[in-house]
C-alpha positions as CSV (number, residue, x, y, z in Angstrom):
1,Q,15.9,33.8,-29.4
2,E,13.2,35.8,-31.0
3,Q,13.4,33.8,-34.3
4,L,13.3,30.6,-32.3
5,L,10.1,31.7,-30.5
6,Q,8.6,32.8,-33.8
7,A,9.3,29.4,-35.5
8,I,7.8,27.6,-32.5
9,G,4.8,29.9,-32.7
10,D,4.4,29.1,-36.4
11,I,4.2,25.4,-35.6
12,G,1.7,26.1,-32.8
13,E,-0.5,28.0,-35.2
14,H,-0.9,24.9,-37.4
15,I,-1.8,22.5,-34.6
16,K,-5.5,23.2,-34.3
17,P,-6.1,23.5,-38.1
18,I,-4.4,20.1,-38.7
19,A,-6.5,18.5,-35.9
20,M,-9.7,19.9,-37.4
21,A,-8.7,18.8,-40.9
22,A,-7.8,15.3,-39.7
23,K,-11.2,14.9,-38.2
24,G,-13.3,15.9,-41.1
25,E,-11.7,18.3,-43.7
26,A,-9.6,16.0,-45.8
27,E,-9.3,18.6,-48.6
28,K,-7.4,20.9,-46.2
29,L,-5.3,18.3,-44.5
30,G,-2.4,18.1,-47.0
31,Y,-2.0,21.9,-47.1
32,Q,-2.0,22.3,-43.3
33,V,0.5,19.5,-42.8
34,T,2.8,20.8,-45.5
35,A,2.6,24.3,-44.1
36,M,3.7,23.2,-40.7
37,C,6.4,20.8,-41.9
38,N,7.9,23.7,-43.9
39,V,8.8,25.3,-40.6
40,F,10.9,22.4,-39.4
41,P,14.1,23.1,-41.3
42,S,14.2,26.8,-40.3
43,L,13.4,25.8,-36.7
44,A,16.3,23.3,-36.7
45,G,18.6,25.8,-38.3
46,I,17.7,28.6,-35.8
47,A,18.2,26.2,-32.9
48,I,21.6,25.0,-34.1
49,G,22.6,28.6,-34.7
50,A,21.5,29.7,-31.2
51,A,23.2,26.7,-29.6
52,S,26.5,27.4,-31.4
53,K,26.5,30.9,-29.9
54,T,26.1,29.6,-26.4
55,T,29.2,28.8,-24.4
56,S,27.4,26.5,-21.9
57,S,27.3,22.9,-23.2
58,Q,24.5,22.2,-20.8
59,L,22.4,25.0,-22.3
60,Q,23.3,23.9,-25.8
61,N,22.1,20.4,-25.1
62,S,18.9,21.6,-23.4
63,L,18.1,23.9,-26.3
64,L,18.6,21.2,-28.9
65,E,16.8,18.6,-26.9
66,K,13.7,20.9,-26.5
67,T,13.7,21.7,-30.2
68,K,13.9,18.0,-30.9
69,T,10.9,17.4,-28.6
70,V,8.8,20.1,-30.3
71,I,9.5,18.6,-33.7
72,E,8.8,15.0,-32.6
73,S,5.5,16.1,-31.0
74,A,4.5,17.9,-34.2
75,L,5.4,14.8,-36.2
76,Q,3.3,12.7,-33.8
77,L,0.3,14.9,-34.8
78,V,1.1,14.5,-38.5
79,Y,1.1,10.7,-38.1
80,A,-2.2,10.7,-36.2
81,A,-3.7,13.1,-38.8
82,K,-2.6,10.8,-41.6
83,E,-4.2,7.8,-39.9
84,A,-7.5,9.8,-39.4
85,G,-7.3,11.0,-43.0
86,G,-10.0,13.7,-42.6
87,N,-12.6,11.0,-42.2
88,T,-15.4,12.1,-39.9
89,K,-16.4,8.4,-39.4
90,S,-13.0,7.3,-38.1
91,T,-13.8,8.4,-34.6
92,A,-11.5,5.7,-33.0
93,V,-8.5,7.6,-34.5
94,H,-9.8,11.0,-33.5
95,G,-8.6,10.4,-29.9
96,K,-5.1,9.9,-31.2
97,V,-5.3,13.3,-33.0
98,D,-6.5,15.0,-29.8
99,E,-3.8,13.3,-27.8
100,A,-1.0,14.3,-30.2
């Protein structure tokens, strides 16, 4: 459980830097996205491991579903950041980054 929370926290630490880079720091965007995406495999592995040790199928499903939601939300931010591209002038897309 502690590892799962740590992995989710690691993703959370990259959200603001990605959003800032997407809106005007193109040179930092690739690094920030890569750093966050590198957490996904370990998060998935930890969630699968935790679910396999749980006897309740309802709890297993809930854990895996919530993990999927976290990763999908992070990917939504990545797609919005890609669209913004670190361009300060693409303000129309900045709203998508904030929403993600």
